[in-house]
Residue, then its C-alpha position, 0 to 999 in steps of 0.5 A: m563603711k556607710t551607716a544606715a542613715q547614710v544609706l537612707k539618704l542615698k536612696a532616690v528622693q521618692n523612696q526617702q519618705v517614710h510611709s507607715i500605717a496604724p495597726d488597726i488599718m485593714v490589710l486590703d488598705a495596707l496593700k493599696i498603700m504598698a501598691e500606690k507607694n511602690v513598696g513591699a513593706l510598711p512599718v506599723i506605728e502605734g503610739g509613736q513607736v514601731v510595733g511591727v512591720v507588714s509586708e507582701r510576704d505577710y499577706a501571702r502567708k498569713v492571709i491568702l494561704n490561711g483563707r482569710s479576708s484582706v477586707g476584714t482582717p486588721v494589719r495587727e493580726i498579720m504583722s511581723s512583731p516584735v519588730v527588729t530595728v537598728e539605730a541610724q549609726q549602725c553600719v551597713e555590714y551590721c544591718m546586713a548581719v541582722m537581716t540575715d540572722s533574723h531572716l528580714r527583707h525590710l529593716p526599720v531604722l531609728e534615731n533617738g527612738e523615732l523611725i527615720g526610714l526603712l532599709s530593704i535588703g536590696d538597699l544594703v546589697k547595692e551599697a555593699l557592692v559600691e563599697q566593694a568596687d571602691l575597695i577594688q579600685q583603691l587596691e588596683h591603684y595601690i598595686r600599680g603604685h599610683 
């Protein structure tokens, strides 16, 4: 089973770059960055550490539904925190379990305490399906005696 770091490396080149923001950025600016980069969430970095994750879901639930302004609200006030992370060497199955147990759609991946990427649930499901297809093929070859 692949590790979180290996799955990050398999992502399309334009999706491998880690886009992050500071906690004092206004929500509207964070939304603009998400739209520009075509991502659904951004890690929030302060002092070199991941202190939260802000997502489109956070915006919908904590700004729009509460009648707040995306212009005057800093990301710090709506980000999901404390942030749940995994280490780069964790396997796909472990990452999926963490995301399921914590009800997450985005999971920051750290290596030696430094953010190296953000995995989506879609990234992990895609990899799990590839691994299942490979296993099925191996079993079919075994059964046929090839």
